[in-house]
N, C-alpha and C positions, 0 to 999 in steps of 0.2 A: 502469413504475413512475416516478412523478414525485414529487420531494420539494421542497416549498417551504420556503425558509429566509428568515426575516425578520431584519433587524438594523437597529439605529438608529445613524446616524452623525451627523456635523456637520450634514448637510442634512436630517435627519429620518430616516424609515425608507425602506428599499428592499427589493426582493425579487428573488431569482434562483432559477431552477429548476435543480436538479441532476438529471441524467439519465444512464443508462448510456452509456458510450462506444460510438458506433456504433448506439445506439438499442435494443440488446438486452442484457438482464441476463445476466451470466455464470452458468453452471449449476454447482450444487453437488450431487453430488460433481464436482470438476473442478479443473483447473490454471488459474491466472489470471496472465497476464503483466502486470507492474506498469505498463507504458506504456499499458495499457487502463483506467486509472483513469477515474472518471466525468467527464463534461463538466459545467461549471458554474462553473469558475474558482476563484480564490483565496478562501479562507475558506468555500467551499461544497463543492467536490470535493477540495480540498487546502489545506494550509498549508505554506508554505515560508518559511524565514528571510529570504530576499531575493526580489525580484521578477524577477531575471534567471535564465535557464536557464544554469547553469554547465557543463552536460554537453556531450559531443561527439557524442551521437547525433542524427541528423538526423530526429527525429520530434517532433511537438507543440512545435516551437521557439518558438511564440508564447505559451507559458505559462511560469510560474516554476519548475515541477518540474524538478529537475536530473536529466535523463536522460542516461546514459552508454552507450557501446558496451561491452558486457561480458556475461559469462555465456554464455547461449545466443543472445544478440542484443542486447537493450536492458535496462538495469537503472536503478534510481534510485541516485544517488551524491551525493557532497558533502553527506551528510546531517548534520543537527544535531538534538539532543534537542528534542522538542516539535513537530517537523514530522510531517505525516501526509498520507496519500492515502486516498480512499474508493472503494469498488466496490459497485455495486448487483448483488445476486446473487439467483438463484431456486433455493431448496433443493427438490430433487425429492421428498424424503420425510423424515419425522421420523427422527432417529437421532444416534448419536455418531460424529463424524468426526475422524480423525487429521489434524493440521495439520503441513505440511512447508513448508520454504522453501529456495530456492537462493540463497545469500548469500556475501559475502566481506568481509574486513576486513584492512586493513594496519596496524591500530592496536589498542591495548588499550581496554577499556571500551565497545566498540560493543554496542548492544542494540536490540531491537525487540519489539513485542507486537501482538496483534490484539484488536480489539473488534468485537462484533456488536451492532448496534442500541444502541451506547453502553455496553455492558457487556463487561468484560474476559473473554476466553475463552482457554483453553490456558495456556501458560507464557510468561513473558518469556524470549526467547532472548538469552543473553549470549554473543555471538560470541567465539570464540577468534581470535587473530590467524592468518589463513590463510596469510599471507606478510608479512614485515616491509616496510612502506612500499610494498606492492604489492596493489592491490585487484583484480587480474585472476585470482586463484586463488579459485574458487568451490567451495562444498561444500553438499551437501544436509543440512539440519538439521531436527530435530524441534521442534515448538512445542507439544507436548501434544495434547489433544483438546478438541473443542467439541461440546456437545449442542445440536442445532439443530432447529427445527420447520419443517415444510413451508411454502413460500411465499417472498415477497420479504423481503429483509433488506439491511442496509448493513454491509459489512465495512470496518473502518478498519485500515490498517497504520500503526502509530504508532512513530515512532523515539523510543527512550528513552535512548539513549547515542550520542554522535556517531560518525561515520565508519564506517557500515556500508553496503554496497551490497546491494540485493536485486533479483534478476532475476525470480523468479516465486514464487508460493506456491500450495499446494493444500489443499483441505479434502476429505478422503476419498481413497480409493485411485484413482489415475489410471494 
């Protein structure tokens, strides 16, 4: 699945191709590790408040997504509202899929949600503080359900409230 994005900047228009990380779309139902967000760079596969990777995980260090050692391996961290990462997925069959995530927060007001093909699905997850000033305590949370059709789709994990770490998410039982 290739997605062409066009945008106009000071120098006119430019185009970048967004593709699944590693060349293969994630399967739904399935669990998706956040570090496997799509390839394509900033404003195409992700949006991060700063260009520098603030994280300590030694993966995808040439990009601005803040990847940290945490959870079951690698998570996004140092998050701010309006940041997002996208994943190309292949849904195996039409159906209603429960959404779960493995996340942590050391602060109040952390939250995130999911969009499929640009439309909100499930519930906004308002994370409780899993440990005061400590983002190393993760828990599995429910994000509601999504009705999906068979075939390729784009899932966006959107940060809606600062300071949440997300390790993985799943659509469907895994």
